[in-house]
C-alpha positions in Angstrom: 15.4 -137.8 -81.3 15.1 -141.1 -79.5 11.5 -140.3 -78.7 10.7 -139.5 -82.4 12.3 -142.7 -83.5 10.3 -144.7 -80.9 7.1 -143.0 -82.0 7.6 -144.0 -85.7 8.5 -147.5 -84.7 5.2 -147.8 -82.8 3.3 -146.3 -85.8 4.8 -149.0 -88.1 3.8 -151.7 -85.5 0.1 -150.5 -85.6 -0.1 -149.4 -89.2 -3.1 -151.6 -90.0 -5.0 -150.5 -87.0 -4.3 -146.8 -87.8 -5.5 -147.3 -91.4 -8.7 -149.0 -90.2 -9.2 -146.2 -87.6 -8.9 -143.7 -90.4 -11.4 -145.5 -92.6 -13.9 -145.8 -89.7 -13.5 -142.1 -88.9 -14.0 -141.1 -92.5 -17.2 -143.2 -92.7 -18.5 -141.6 -89.5 -17.8 -138.1 -90.8 -19.5 -138.9 -94.2 -22.6 -140.3 -92.4 -22.7 -137.3 -90.1 -22.5 -134.9 -93.1 -25.1 -136.9 -95.0 -27.5 -136.6 -92.1 -27.0 -132.9 -91.7 -27.5 -132.3 -95.4 -30.7 -134.4 -95.6 -32.3 -132.6 -92.6 -31.3 -129.2 -93.9 -33.1 -130.0 -97.2 -36.4 -130.7 -95.5 -37.9 -127.2 -95.1 -41.2 -128.5 -93.8 -39.4 -129.8 -90.7 -37.2 -126.7 -90.0 -39.6 -123.9 -89.1 -38.2 -123.8 -85.5 -34.8 -123.0 -86.9 -36.2 -120.2 -89.1 -38.4 -118.9 -86.2 -35.6 -118.6 -83.7 -31.8 -118.7 -84.3 -31.2 -119.1 -80.6 -32.6 -122.7 -80.7 -35.3 -121.9 -78.0 -38.3 -122.8 -80.2 -39.9 -126.1 -81.2 -42.1 -127.1 -84.1 -45.0 -129.4 -83.2 -47.3 -131.2 -85.6 -50.6 -132.9 -84.6 -52.1 -135.4 -87.0 -55.8 -136.2 -86.4 -57.7 -139.4 -87.1 -60.4 -139.5 -89.7 -63.1 -139.8 -87.0 -62.0 -136.8 -85.1 -64.4 -133.8 -85.5 -61.8 -131.1 -85.7 -63.2 -127.8 -87.1 -62.1 -124.2 -87.5 -63.9 -123.6 -84.3 -61.7 -126.3 -82.7 -58.6 -124.4 -84.0 -59.8 -121.2 -82.2 -60.3 -123.2 -79.0 -56.8 -124.7 -79.3 -55.3 -121.2 -79.7 -57.3 -120.0 -76.6 -56.0 -122.9 -74.6 -52.4 -122.4 -75.7 -52.6 -118.7 -74.9 -53.8 -119.5 -71.3 -51.1 -122.3 -70.9 -48.3 -120.0 -72.0 -49.6 -117.2 -69.7 -49.7 -119.7 -66.7 -46.1 -120.7 -67.5 -45.1 -117.0 -67.5 -44.1 -117.2 -71.2 -44.7 -113.8 -72.8 -43.6 -112.2 -76.1 -40.8 -109.7 -76.3 -42.4 -106.4 -75.6 -39.4 -104.6 -77.1 -40.5 -105.9 -80.5 -44.1 -104.8 -81.1 -44.4 -106.8 -84.2 -43.1 -110.1 -82.7 -45.5 -113.0 -82.0 -45.2 -115.6 -79.3 -46.2 -118.4 -81.7 -47.5 -119.1 -85.2 -49.7 -122.0 -86.3 -51.5 -123.4 -89.3 -53.9 -126.2 -90.2 -54.6 -128.1 -93.4 -56.8 -130.7 -95.0 -56.4 -133.1 -97.9 -58.9 -133.3 -100.7 -59.7 -133.3 -104.4 -61.1 -130.5 -106.5 -62.1 -130.0 -110.1 -60.4 -126.9 -111.5 -62.0 -125.3 -114.5 -60.9 -122.8 -117.1 -62.6 -121.5 -120.2 -61.3 -124.5 -122.2 -60.2 -127.2 -119.7 -61.2 -129.0 -116.6 -58.7 -130.9 -114.4 -59.3 -132.9 -111.3 -56.4 -132.5 -108.9 -55.1 -133.2 -105.4 -55.9 -130.2 -103.2 -54.6 -129.0 -99.9 -57.0 -126.7 -98.1 -54.9 -124.4 -95.8 -55.5 -122.0 -93.0 -53.3 -119.9 -90.7 -49.6 -119.4 -91.6 -49.4 -122.5 -93.8 -46.7 -121.2 -96.1 -44.6 -120.1 -93.1 -44.3 -123.8 -92.2 -44.2 -125.0 -95.8 -42.1 -122.5 -97.8 -42.8 -123.7 -101.4 -40.3 -122.6 -104.0 -42.3 -120.2 -106.1 -41.5 -120.0 -109.9 -43.7 -116.9 -110.0 -46.0 -114.9 -107.7 -46.5 -114.9 -104.0 -48.1 -116.7 -101.1 -51.5 -116.1 -99.5 -52.3 -116.4 -95.8 -55.2 -117.3 -93.6 -55.5 -113.6 -92.5 -56.2 -112.5 -96.1 -59.7 -111.1 -96.4 -60.0 -112.6 -99.8 -60.4 -116.3 -99.6 -60.7 -116.9 -103.4 -56.9 -117.2 -103.9 -55.0 -120.2 -105.1 -51.5 -121.4 -105.8 -50.9 -124.1 -108.4 -47.8 -126.2 -109.0 -46.0 -126.3 -112.4 -47.7 -129.5 -113.5 -51.2 -128.1 -113.0 -50.2 -124.7 -114.5 -49.2 -126.5 -117.7 -52.2 -128.7 -117.7 -54.6 -125.7 -117.4 -52.8 -123.0 -119.4 -49.7 -124.5 -121.1 -47.5 -122.0 -119.3 -46.0 -121.0 -115.9 -46.7 -117.3 -116.6 -50.3 -117.4 -115.2 -50.3 -115.2 -112.1 -53.4 -113.1 -112.1 -55.4 -115.5 -114.3 -58.6 -116.9 -113.0 -59.8 -120.5 -112.5 -63.2 -121.7 -111.3 -63.8 -123.9 -108.3 -67.4 -124.9 -108.2 -69.1 -121.9 -109.7 -66.8 -119.4 -108.0 -63.8 -117.6 -109.7 -60.5 -117.9 -107.9 -57.4 -115.9 -108.7 -54.0 -117.6 -109.1 -51.4 -115.7 -107.0 -48.5 -118.1 -107.3 -46.9 -121.0 -109.2 -44.9 -123.5 -107.1 -41.9 -125.3 -108.4 -42.5 -129.1 -108.8 -40.0 -130.9 -106.6 -38.6 -134.2 -107.7 -37.3 -137.3 -105.9 -38.1 -141.0 -105.4 -39.0 -140.5 -101.7 -41.3 -137.6 -102.6 -42.9 -139.7 -105.3 -43.5 -142.5 -102.9 -45.0 -140.1 -100.4 -47.6 -138.9 -102.8 -46.2 -135.4 -103.4 -45.4 -135.6 -107.2 -48.9 -135.4 -108.7 -50.4 -132.0 -109.6 -51.4 -130.0 -106.5 -53.6 -127.1 -105.9 -53.3 -125.0 -102.7 -56.4 -123.1 -101.7 -58.1 -121.9 -98.5 -59.6 -124.5 -96.3 -63.0 -122.9 -96.7 -62.9 -123.2 -100.5 -61.9 -126.9 -100.2 -64.9 -127.6 -97.9 -67.4 -125.7 -100.0 -66.3 -126.6 -103.5 -64.3 -129.7 -103.3 -64.1 -133.2 -101.8 -62.3 -133.6 -98.4 -60.7 -137.0 -98.4 -60.7 -139.0 -95.1 -63.1 -136.4 -93.6 -65.4 -138.6 -91.6 -66.7 -142.1 -90.8 -68.9 -142.1 -93.9 -69.1 -140.5 -97.4 -71.6 -138.2 -98.8 -72.5 -134.9 -100.4 -74.1 -131.7 -98.9 -75.2 -128.3 -100.1 -71.9 -126.8 -98.8 -69.5 -129.5 -99.7 -68.7 -133.2 -100.0 -66.8 -135.5 -97.8 -65.8 -139.1 -98.4 -64.3 -142.0 -96.6 -63.9 -145.7 -97.1 -66.5 -146.3 -94.4 -70.1 -147.0 -95.2 -73.2 -144.8 -95.1 -74.1 -141.4 -96.5 -75.1 -138.1 -94.9 -75.3 -134.4 -95.4 -74.4 -131.3 -93.5 -75.2 -127.6 -93.9 -72.3 -126.2 -92.0 -68.8 -127.0 -90.9 -70.1 -127.8 -87.5 -73.0 -129.7 -87.8 -75.4 -132.3 -87.1 -75.6 -135.4 -89.3 -78.7 -136.6 -91.0 -77.4 -140.1 -90.3 -78.4 -141.1 -86.8 -75.5 -141.5 -84.4 -72.9 -140.2 -86.8 -71.2 -136.9 -87.2 -69.5 -135.7 -90.3 -66.0 -134.2 -90.0 -64.5 -130.9 -91.1 -61.6 -132.6 -92.8 -58.8 -130.8 -90.8 -56.3 -133.6 -90.3 -53.1 -131.6 -89.5 -52.4 -128.8 -87.1 -48.9 -127.3 -86.8 -47.4 -124.8 -84.4 -44.0 -123.2 -83.7 -43.6 -121.8 -80.2 -41.2 -121.2 -77.3 -39.5 -124.3 -75.9 -38.1 -123.0 -72.6 -37.1 -126.5 -71.5 -36.7 -129.8 -73.3 -40.1 -131.0 -74.6 -41.9 -128.1 -73.0 -43.8 -127.2 -76.2 -44.6 -130.9 -77.0 -46.0 -131.5 -73.5 -48.0 -128.3 -73.5 -49.7 -129.1 -76.8 -50.3 -132.7 -75.6 -51.7 -131.8 -72.2 -53.1 -128.3 -72.5 -54.2 -127.6 -76.1 -57.3 -129.7 -75.9 -56.5 -132.5 -78.3 -57.8 -136.1 -77.5 -54.6 -138.1 -77.3 -56.3 -141.3 -78.4 -57.3 -139.6 -81.7 -54.2 -137.6 -82.3 -50.5 -138.2 -83.0 -48.0 -135.6 -81.8 -44.6 -135.1 -83.4 -41.9 -132.7 -82.4 -40.5 -131.9 -85.8 -37.6 -129.9 -84.5 -36.3 -133.0 -82.6 -37.4 -135.9 -84.8 -33.9 -136.4 -86.3 -31.9 -136.2 -83.0 -29.8 -139.2 -82.0 -32.4 -140.0 -79.3 -35.3 -140.0 -81.7 -33.4 -142.1 -84.4 -32.4 -144.6 -81.7 -36.1 -145.0 -80.7 -37.0 -145.6 -84.4 -34.3 -148.3 -84.6 -35.4 -150.0 -81.4 -39.2 -149.7 -82.1 -39.2 -150.1 -85.9 -41.6 -153.0 -85.8 -44.3 -150.7 -84.3 -44.1 -148.2 -87.1 -45.7 -150.7 -89.5 -48.6 -151.1 -87.2 -51.4 -148.6 -87.4 -54.1 -148.6 -84.7 -55.6 -145.3 -85.7 -57.0 -144.0 -89.0 -54.5 -141.2 -89.7 -54.0 -140.0 -93.3 -50.6 -138.3 -93.4 -50.0 -135.5 -95.9 -47.1 -135.9 -98.4 -44.6 -133.8 -96.4 -45.1 -136.0 -93.3 -44.8 -139.2 -95.4 -41.5 -137.9 -96.8 -40.2 -137.0 -93.4 -41.1 -140.5 -92.1 -39.3 -142.0 -95.0 -36.2 -139.9 -94.1 -36.5 -141.0 -90.5 -36.2 -144.6 -91.6 -33.2 -143.8 -93.8 -31.4 -141.7 -91.3 -32.1 -144.2 -88.5 -30.0 -146.7 -90.5 -27.3 -144.0 -91.1 -27.3 -143.4 -87.4 -26.7 -147.1 -86.9 -23.7 -146.9 -89.1 -22.4 -143.9 -87.1 -22.9 -145.8 -83.9 -21.1 -148.9 -85.2 -18.2 -146.8 -86.4 -17.8 -145.3 -83.0 -18.0 -148.7 -81.3 -15.4 -150.1 -83.7 -13.1 -147.2 -83.0 -13.4 -147.7 -79.3 -12.7 -151.4 -79.6 -9.7 -150.6 -81.8 -8.3 -148.3 -79.2 -8.8 -150.9 -76.5 -7.1 -153.5 -78.7 -4.1 -151.3 -79.3 -3.9 -150.5 -75.6 -4.1 -154.2 -74.7 -1.5 -155.1 -77.3 0.8 -152.4 -76.0 0.4 -153.7 -72.5 1.1 -157.3 -73.5 4.3 -156.3 -75.3 5.3 -153.7 -72.8 8.9 -153.1 -71.9 8.1 -151.1 -68.9 7.0 -151.6 -65.3 5.1 -149.4 -62.9 8.4 -148.5 -61.2 10.0 -147.5 -64.5 7.0 -145.3 -65.3 7.3 -143.7 -61.8 11.0 -143.1 -62.3 10.4 -141.7 -65.8 7.7 -139.3 -64.5 10.0 -138.3 -61.6 12.8 -137.6 -64.1 10.5 -135.6 -66.3 9.3 -133.6 -63.2 12.9 -133.0 -62.2 13.9 -131.9 -65.7 11.0 -129.6 -65.8 11.9 -128.1 -62.4 15.5 -127.6 -63.5 14.5 -125.9 -66.7 12.1 -123.7 -64.7 14.8 -122.8 -62.2 17.2 -122.0 -65.1 14.7 -119.8 -66.7 14.1 -118.0 -63.4 17.9 -117.5 -63.0 18.2 -116.3 -66.5 15.5 -113.8 -66.0 17.3 -112.5 -62.9 20.5 -112.2 -64.8 18.8 -110.3 -67.6 17.2 -108.0 -65.1 20.5 -107.3 -63.4 22.3 -106.7 -66.7 19.5 -104.4 -67.8 19.8 -102.4 -64.5 23.6 -102.3 -64.9 23.2 -100.9 -68.4 20.8 -98.3 -67.3 23.1 -97.2 -64.4 26.1 -97.0 -66.7 24.1 -95.0 -69.3 22.9 -92.6 -66.5 26.5 -92.1 -65.3 27.8 -91.4 -68.8 25.0 -88.9 -69.3 25.9 -87.1 -66.1 29.6 -87.1 -66.9 29.0 -85.5 -70.3 26.8 -82.9 -68.7 29.5 -82.1 -66.1 32.1 -81.7 -68.9 29.7 -79.4 -70.8 29.1 -77.3 -67.7 32.9 -77.0 -67.0 33.6 -75.9 -70.6 30.9 -73.2 -70.4 32.3 -71.9 -67.0 35.8 -71.7 -68.5 34.6 -69.8 -71.5 32.8 -67.3 -69.2 36.0 -66.8 -67.1 38.2 -66.2 -70.1 35.7 -63.6 -71.3 35.8 -61.7 -68.0 39.6 -61.7 -68.0 39.6 -60.2 -71.5 37.2 -57.5 -70.5 39.3 -56.6 -67.4 42.5 -56.4 -69.5 40.9 -54.0 -71.9 
């Protein structure tokens, strides 16, 4: 009782500190919850979680400069290099699952296309995709389904709600046909139009068309595709740079001396095993074949970790400096915006923890200054506690011995009583038999 009274007295003494500690802890938990909620609602950054629930995978994004000649042939070379690097590292797929893959990847390019119907023509932002693009970017579909780079038919498109209403005045348009260039393309899905200030600032709120990369190159305009702008028999490419040129293939020699037109691929993404920390990132950087001076590598699956957010805080001035001509897609711009926000939230979390530590130190110092104890009294108290514990332990041991003896005595007495009753029963039976014999003999 005396201990309880002393405890409540100490609580009253440090009531203000306890209230402040509770507020700091609440702020920390709210900031932590906000961070987790924000990251969970960025599906473009969470393919590693969807790919492996064990946490042994990493999602890597590579963004390429506008002067980097990265073609579909380059993608095939990257895949070849990654296969060899994984084989050298003895990383193989699970043979017990024939349908399993060791990794998945995709690539994309930004552009503009004119979409035509029988009655309307709309110029819209276009993303030309290849590989498993919708595995990394699982759009919410109002209707229809995705298409993939492995589809034999490359004349498939997905439109968002805005574009659907502009073209047909309805979302119920799966199976309808639009014309890109002079070629009919079938609408296979309608994507929900996401809203949000950050998404709007990132460039993801206008109408968007998703088509194959080949269709974008052949029938549209690839923005930021090279060091100059121009038009060709196959497609168009444009850039703020000066000069014009043409090309007849996505490979290609330029008609402008000394300049090479680009394919327009400005984003390559892969999800793959991450057997040790940063294994996947380092493999893509060093073994995939990208030129580091013309590429930016991001480990999406670790970009919101405390370590990454701390680097953003300490190097925030560098983020506003661009030394390479990289045009980020809207999902990367949105993620970078969330990085800036969550870095500040991380700072709040760190400050709360620091203040909690300082508060604990303050309480300890105050308790020490107003102490009514000495080292000797603490030693005696501990010795008394130890002695009391040993006494209680000895008493419990003695009590157990007593209980065991009593239990044994009870069993012995029960056994003797049982034997006595049996003996009495046997005696009665013998007497009855004897009486019966006597009666027989008398008769």
